[in-house]
Structures are given as C-alpha cells and as structure tokens.
C-alpha positions, 0 to 999 in steps of 0.5 A: 453603490453596492458593496462590490462596486464600493471594493473595486473603486477602493482597489482601484485607489489602491493599485494606483497608489502602488503604482506611484510607490512602485520602487518603495513596493519592490524594496519591501518584497525583495527585503522580505524574500531575502529573509525569508530565503535566509531563514529556510536556509539557517532554520529548516530541517529537510528529511525524506521520511514516509513515516510522515505520509501515515496518519498519527493513530492509525494501523498503517502509522503504527506499522512503519514506526514500530518497523523504524523502532525495530532496528530492521531498517539499520540492517545490511546484508552482504552476499558474497558469492564465489561462482562455484559450489564449495567454494565458501570454506575457501573465503573464510580466512579473508572473510574473518579479516573483512569481518574483523574490518567491518566490525572497526568502522563507526557506523556499524555496531555488530557483524553476524556471520558465524552460527552457534555450536549447538546444544551439545556444547551447553549441557551442563548449563541446560540441565539445571535450567530445565525447571525454569524452561517448562513445569513439572508436567514434563516429569509425566513424559519421563520413561526409566526403562526406555531412557536406560534401553536407548542409552544401552544402545547408545554405547554399542556405537563408537565414540557415543556422546556420554555427556549428552545422555548423563545430562538428559536421560530423557530426551528432553532436549528434543523438545529444544531442537523441535523448536529450532527446527520451527525457527528454521522453518518459519524464519524462511532463510535457505541456510545450510545447517551443515556448516557453523557459518551462514551459506547456501546448500551448495556452500558457493555464497557466505551472508554477512548481516551487518547491524549499524548504529541507530540514528547514524544513517539517516541521509544519503550523505550518510549512507553512501560513504559507508556502502562505498567504504564496505564496497572497497574493503570486499573488493580488497579482501575478496578480489574475486568474490561477487558482492550483492548489498541488500538493505532498506538503507539503499531505498532511503538512498534510491528515494533521496537522490530520486528526489533531488535529481527530480526536484532539480530536472522538473525545475529547470524544464518547468523554467524552459517550458515558461519560456518556450510558452512566453515566447510562443503563446505571448507573441514575444510580449518580453514583459510576460516573463515577470509572471512566473517570478511572483510564484517564485517570490512566493515559494521562497517567502512561504519556505521560510515560514515553514521552516519556522513553523515546522521542526522538520519539513518533508523533502518530496512534500517540498518537490510538490509544494514548488510544482503547486506554487508554480501553479499559482502563475494562473493568478498572474496570468489573470492580471496580466490578461486584465491589465491591458488596454487604456483603463487596465487599472480599473479593468484589473480592479473589476476581476477581483471577485473571481480572482479573490474567490478562486484563491479563497476556495483554493486555500480552503481545500488546501487547508483542509489536509491540515485536518488529516493527521497526515504531517506530511499532507498538513504540511502540503496543505498549509504551504499551498494555502499559504502560498495560494493567498500570498501570492494573489496579493503579490499577483494583484499589486505587485505585478502591474508595476513590473508591467508597461502599457500594452495592447490586449491579448486575445485567442480566438480559439479560446474566445468561444461562442458556440450556436445552438446546433454546436451547443447541442453537439458539445452537451451530448458529447460531454453527456456521452463521455460522462456516461462511459467514464461512469460505466467503467467506474467500477473497475478502478483498482486501489494499491495503497501498498508502501512499495508504491511510494518507494522510488527505489531504483530498477537495479536495487528492486531486481538484486532484491528479488533475485536475492529473496530467489536465493535465500528465501523459502516459499513456505516462510512463516510471518513475521511480527516485531515486537518492542519493549523498554527492557527484555524482561518485559518484552519476553512478556509481550512474546508470551501475551502475543502467543496466547492471543494467536494460540487460540487459533491453533498457530505455530510460532517461534519467538525468544520467549519459546527459548527462554521465557520471561521472568514471571514465567520461569518463577511460575515453572519453578514453583511446580517443581517445588509442590510436594507432589513433584518432589516425590515424582522427581525422587520416584524417578531418580530411584527407578532410574538407579535400579534400571541402571543397576539391573542392566550392569551400569553404574547406579549413580551414572545420572546422579548430576542430572538430578543434582542440576535439576534441584539445584535449579528448583532451589535456585533463582529465577534470575538465573542467566539463560545458557550460552546456546540460547544467548546466541539464538535470541541475539539474532532475534532481539535487537537494541536500537536506543532505549528500545528492545524489539524481538522478531516473533514468527507464526505460521499461515497464510493469511487472506485480506479479512483475516490480516485486518483482524489480526492488525487490529489485534495488535494494534490494540496491544500497542507494542507489535506490528505485523511486517508484510507488503500485504499488511501494509497494504491492508493497513493503508486501505482501512486508513485512507479511504474513511480519511479521503472521505472525510476530506471529500465531505470536509472540502464539499461544506467549506467550499458551500459555506465560502460560495453559497454566500455569493452564489445562491443559485443552485444553477450557478454552482453546478456551473462552478463545479462542473469543470471540477467535476468532469475532470475528476469523473473522466480522469478516473474513467481513464484510470480505471480502463488504463488499469493503473492502480489508484495509490496515496499520492494519486487519490489525494492529488485528485482531491488537491485538484479540487482546490486547483480546477475550481478556479476554472469554474468560478472564472467560467461563470464570471465569463458568461455573466459579467459584462466587461469579462472578455480577457478571461478566455484568454487568461483561462487559456494561457493558465491552462496551457502554463499549468500543463507545461508546468505539471508535464515536468513532473511526468519525467520525474522518477519518484512515484509521488512526484510522478503520481502527482504529476499525472493526476495534475496534467490529466485533470487540468487539461479536462477542467480547462477544456470544460471551462472554455468549450462545455460551460459556454455550450451549456449556458447557451442551451440554458438560455433557451430555457432548458436549464432544469433538463440539465440540472437534474442530468448533471445531479443524476450523473453525480449520483450515478458516479458515486454509486458506481465507484463505491460499488467497485470490487477491485482489489489491489494487485499482489506479487506472486511466485510461480510457486505461491500461485500455484499453491494459492490455485490448488488450495482454491480448486481442493475447497471447491471440490470439498465443497458438498452439494450448494442451492443457488438462486437462479435467474435466466433473462432472455429478451423482456422475459425472466425465469426464476427457479432454484439450482441445485449443483455438485461439482469435482474439479478434478474429474470434471464432473457436474450434476445439476437440477433446476426446480422451481419453488414449489419443488417442481423439477424443471430440468436435470442434467449430469456428465463428466469430463465436458461430455453430457451422460443425462439431460432431462427437461420438463414437459411443461416447459415451452418449446421455444425455452426448451430450444434457446434456454435448456439446449445447452444448458449442461454446456453453460453450467460447465462454463460457469462452474468448472475451472481447469485445474491446470490453468497452464505455468504461472510466470515466475513473477506474477502481478494479479490480476494474471490472464491465462489463455487456456488450451480450449481457447477459453481466457480467464483471469485470476485474482483475490487472496486466494487466488481464483477466477473472477472473469472467463470468456470465450471469443472477443468481439464480434464473435464473442460466445460467453462471458462470465464474472464472479463477484462478492467473494466470501472468505467463510464460504470460499466462494463467490456469492454471485455469478453473472453468466452471458451467452452471446449465441442465445442471448440469455443472461444467468444470474446466480446468487447465493441465499443468505445465511441465516442470522444466528440467534443469541440467547437472552442473559 
C-alpha cells in the first residue's frame, strides 16, 4: 500500500471519529471562536495609516514618514470668501473673534492669519546682526559717495525714512528683500503683499492656517467633531461668508469613512449573493448554507490571532482579508460536493491530495508577502495564509458533521468532455486570445502614485483643485521637508542641502537663508574680526563721515550704524534673531513632538530622471523628503517594481519546491499553472486595452491571485487523471460562481484599494475557472492524441513572449496637468527641437520583403515648418535630397542609380513622409483646463497626435482610421540628455513602406587610469 492510500485510510478513520463525536467538536469550535472574538475586540488596535503600504527602508516609505513627521498633515486651511472684491477688510473684526475662539480649542495649537509688519519695524535689531548674517566680503560692495548721494535724494522727499538710512547706508537690506521675493515666488501662494493679512489679489477672500496638535487627530471620530465645530464657529461669526476647508485630515476622514462603509456594504452584498447562489445553484439544499459559516468562523479565529501578533492592524487590509477568507469557501464547496452519495466519507477522504495541496500552495504564496517588508502586505500574507490552513482543517472535519446524507449534485455545463474537433477549436481560440493579449502587453501603464490609493471623496478633490487654482501659482517651486531634533541642527541641514543643490545653480529659499546656523554665524563673525576687515570698516566709516561733511550732513549721521556693527562683531553668535526673521521663519519651521521640520523651496522643473537622482541624494541625507505627486510616483515605481519581481521569483521557487515532489512531470506542472497563467495574461491584456493604469493594489492583487487560482489547476489535473473525481467539475463551477459573486461585491466599493482588489479577483477568477473547466480538458484530449510536446512548446513560447513583451513596454504613469503647465512644457519641447542642429540618424526603408538601409541627415525648424533632409549610403554617395518650408516642397533630387520602382514607391513622396515624421504643429490646439496624460488632440489638418511623457512630447501620430488609414508614426526610447527620441517607426499605408529611424549610440567616454 502506497503513502497516499495509507493517508486516505487514516483520514477516513479520523472523519468517522469526528462524526461520532460531533457535539464535542462543535463545542470546541464555538469556544475557540468566542475566545478569539473577545480577543479581537479587547486587544486589537486598528488604523487607517497609509504609511503601512510602503517598505520599511525605501524611498517611498521615507518620503511618507518624513511628510508625517513634518506636521504638514495636521494643517487645516480655512478660506473665507466674502463674495465681492474688497470685502476682506470688512470681515476683520469678526475674523479676529473667530481666531480667538479657534486658538482656544484644545486640538488647535496655533492660528496663522496676519502677516509680519516688515523689515522697517526692526532696523535697530538688524544692524548688529549683519556680522552674523554674512561674511566681511559684503564690505567690498559699500560705496560711501553713492550712499550719501542716495540719502540726499531721499531727503528731498517728504517723510523720508531717516531711521532706515541711518541703520543701512549701503542698502544691504536689498539682499533680504530679494530673499523674501524668492520666498514669495517659490512658495507659489497668490497672496497679496499689499495687506497685513493673508488675502488674494482683489481682497475678496481671507486665508487662515490652523496647526493642530500632533497625534490628537488620527481617526474619523476625532477629526469629524473638530471640523463640525469649526464650521459652526464660522457660521456664527460670519453668517454670510462661504467657507472652504482644505486639509489632509479630510482625506483621513474620507478614507476611514469609505473603508468602514465599504466593509459593511461588501459584507452585506456578499451574504446576499451567497444566499441567492445557494437557493439557485444548490437547488433548495438548505444545508449548503453551512458552507460560508466555516470561513466566517475562520475569519474570527485568525483576526483574534492577528490582534495578538500585531500591535496595530490595517483597517483596509482587514477588508481585503475578509474577502480572501470568503474566497476560502472554495474548500468547503469541494468538501460539500465530495461528501455525498452512499460512500461519502470515503469519497471525501480520496480528495485530500488536491485539497491539501491547493491550500498549501495558496498559503505559501501569501506567506511570501511577509517577506516584502511592507507592513500592510505582511499582515495580509500572514492573515490569508493562516486563514486558508485553518479553513481547510475546519472544512474537512467540521463541515461534514453539519451535512445530512444526500445525492450527488451534478452540472452538465461543468462536466465538459470535448470531442477532438471541439478540443481543437477551444485550444486554437485559447492560443489566439493569448497571442492577442501578448501583443498588447507593452501598452500597460503603471501609476504608482500615492493618489491612486486615496479614497477621498469627489467633493474633497474638487474643492482642492479649485483652491489650488485660486491660491497657487503655476511657476511655484518644489518643496523639500527637512527634519531634525533641534533648531541649530535643522539650520545646518538646510545649509547642507543648499550646497547639494547649489552645484546645479538652483535658486532656493529656506530658514537658514535669513538666519544661518550657529556654526555659520560664528564663521561669518570671525571674518569680520580679521585685521583687514577691521581696517576696511574703519576706512568706510571715515570716508562716509567725510562725504557727509562735504555735502552738508552731520559727520556722525551713520555713527549708530557702525557702532551696531562693532557690537555685533564683539558679541556672541548666540544673539537672538531679529523679530522680523522670527515672524518669517515661524511659517517655515514647525514643531511636532520632539521633531522640528523646515520647508525648503527650490526652483526648477524636474523630469523623471532628475527626480530619481535627487530622491537618491535626499535619501542618502536621511532627513529630507521631496513632497510632490511626481516624487511619490517615481519613488514608488523604483521601490515596487523590483519588489514585485522578487516576490514573483520567491513565489515561483516556493511553488516549484512544493509541487515537484508530487508532480514530477513537466506536462503536469504546465497543466497546473495553465489556469493561473491564462488568467494573469488575459487580464493584463484587458487592462492594457482599457487604458486603466496598474497601481500598487492592482499589482499585488495580481500576484496574490497566483495563490488562489492555482487551486483550479490542481483540481483540474486531479479531475482528468484520477479515477473517481466526478465531483470536481461541479465543485469548480460552484466555487467559481461563489467567488465571483463575493468578489463582485468589492466592485461597489468606493475606496480604490478595495475596488481594484475586487476588480483583479473578479477578472482573474473568472478567466481561471473558464480555463480549468474548458481549456484544460481540451488540451488533455489532444494531449492523449500524442501531441503533448507541441502544446508544451507552445505554452513555453507564449510565456517567454509575454515576459519579453511586458518588460519592453514604454508606458508611463499618467500626470495631471493644467492648461498653462501643458502649454509651457509643449513650448519648451518645441524650443529644444528648434535649437537642435542638424542630426544624423540611421534610416531603413522596408517594402514587401526588401530592405534599404542608409544614413539620413535632417535639419528642421518647428517655428517656420522648414525641413531639409539628405539620404546617403554608408559610402557617402547621396541617394536623395529634399527641402521645403510650410509643407511645400522646394527641392527634390533622387540619384539616377535608384531604380524606377523605388523612385515611384519610396522617394516620390519622401518629403511629405519626412514632414509627417519630423515636423510637429507648434500650436496643437487649446489644452483642457486640467488634462490627464496622455493627451489626444486632433489638428486642423485631420492629423491626430498623442502627447505624453515629461516634458510633454509626441508619442504617437496618425492620419486616418481603419480601413482608410493613411500613415502612422510611433516615437519611442526618449533620451533626457538629447531631448529627443532614439527610435521612430513610420508606416505609410498607401505605399506599404515602413521607415525605421534610429539615433546612433553615443560613444562611450574614455576614462584615464590614475
């Protein structure tokens, strides 16, 4: 007797023992469920922190954690709109009362409303600070004669600011004013500087910024009452004013509400769907209602276990885990289908190999998620793996105790036995569908932006977009958050970051630009103490006194200024900063607990390559984070793509190690993976066709499905190879129907994570079930006809092609652009093209089975639409030369050695072809107010061009549609250094010619040996 028969005999005896003591088994399970339910409620802590979605040591994880530490997530901005221009001043008395009321709220630490008075209010403090603000080289810019001349001109005006001139004869405050102008420009806020409070250009709105106390607003139960209290206070003090609240806290509130609502909605819909399913498909067998009871008990048990293991459990992961535990109903369905007929105990014991193996493989895949380093997905993997293992034990031993004796349940549509012709049709259709899916894989787009996981409501998003248009400038700079444990360390970090960015000449502003760190202040003071600086200062004072005396002014007019300078030189670097500086830096430096964070602004647009390089540098510093949607997208892309590849590799190796001892035949292994592979391939193809980008939830959902759909392959193989497995097709059909209905409930979820998980579950389960029920029997039918090697080779080639195609995709994540930003990027691209000198490309013309390689030298001007091109053989002989302007050809020359057929088919319209390829419309039409890339535009000439990438550039252009398509051109392999594409493919459907242009690879730089 082999090992399988021995285990089957032992399980038969164990089942009989449990059936005889069913009441004791029920009592034990009920006690366990009760204990774990109490544990989950009393011990468990649940949160909705999106930071758990990122790896521990990663660019994206550090970005999110530093953003949280900065306190920017605890800000609340109140916009008070009066509804009429100049209405803001009339609101001031009521706003002052409102600010006093808001400041007294326990959850609010400060309210920022009024602006600083200006530099002129602190001239006496500023003069002694100059030796700390800058080094002594500033003395070289001082001109006594010019200073006195400007003073005399100022004295001719009424109410001349004598205090300003007395404490700043050389106009050094201009440096500070320039810094403040940089601050205003780089911060990007459209705040009027004509008023001492934050208002817009026409003074119709007021802006209040509230800083909440850290850690007090983490849940919806804490946030919602505060926002309601703020609304009531505004309505009471300003009844006719329109209030808009902008805050990251609203995202936390919307996400938690969406998750809680979705969990309740999904649970009710799943329960309703299961009840309908059992009533319709189980033909009135009410005992089938016990099938979902086992996964429910499993969910309670494992949730209690997770509450003990983890100090905090992700709420949105709990929603996904509940759905996955519901998918474990498949195990109960297989038990239900097998436990029927006269010899039901023996029949159930015989299906233990596929039942146990499917549970083990699924659990293995989920346990691999614990190795990702992502807290949320580690919890997901451990929860799902434990749930599947616990559920298979309960389903095998407890569910039979709840089922009475009954006849077998059979479905003709599931018990599919194809003939040879039918098998050929099914296999050919499967191959064609798979080939079509492979062909569109490069069109898959990835969007690893954090906003793709945000469940904020449409109302919140719309109000934020309108707020950005009203208050934020298009030329705003980039924001880096710098954190430290104390103020001086923070200022030193800002100075180090400026040196890091200063290598590229970047203009920036940060707190240390106004008040440097202690080390820098001391270094500045030391330069003023040098003998040459002391002599220069004395010389300037004497010359200034003589100039004053010569022009009739008191010689000691500027004595107070020089006394203040000497006081600062002789003093200590720990001198307190001037009051005006404190007012400005208070808006730039925030304290959250024991951590200080500063805002660092810098100018310049960054493409993806520059963003990635900057993120790596900031990550090396350890306390800096670039805050923008593009930064999160680039960081998550760099983190999750290799991580997903590693998880796939671990899963593949783990499954091979688990399956090889049982199924040593390569053919059987291919049958097992066929449903999962087909589901993943076809679903990826559908995603590519739909244009929906793949986000983090979709990506990991597809990997997660490998662990679930491999069950279909194992049971399908057991069905076609085992002697007594007639219940398996029915079980597959029922489990697929149950899974589709439960996962379809997730499609009504509003939270993106739950929705995309449901979309992946529904699509891939459906495709895997269809493959297991119909494709696998057809393949096995042909396999037995001794053509197995053909299908093994076909599947292997298909897998290899899919891998090659998906890695060759050039899709970029979509970007949100305003009309001004899109037009600016397009003009920058056009200018770069116009500044480019003549370029040389390799050109290959393919027509029928002939191919003509040559070199092409082309020069173009997008503004005048001028184009000049020359085609040459490698030997230097000219093949053709064309030129023209504005789309009209002025010169056309083809060498006499070119055959007449080539003259007619290829070179007769070569100028028009080259214009279609290399000339783009300088004015592609008006951009929408807010556009999501790619942007598809129809030009006046009927040409449709698609713009995408960063900067915005053409990626596709065509004229006409099938069946009257005239030509199409694809641009690929964008080079950030060359500001051009390295590869262009153009197809002329009228002449049946294909032109392929390739930029020669740049020569490698030689390095000198030391």
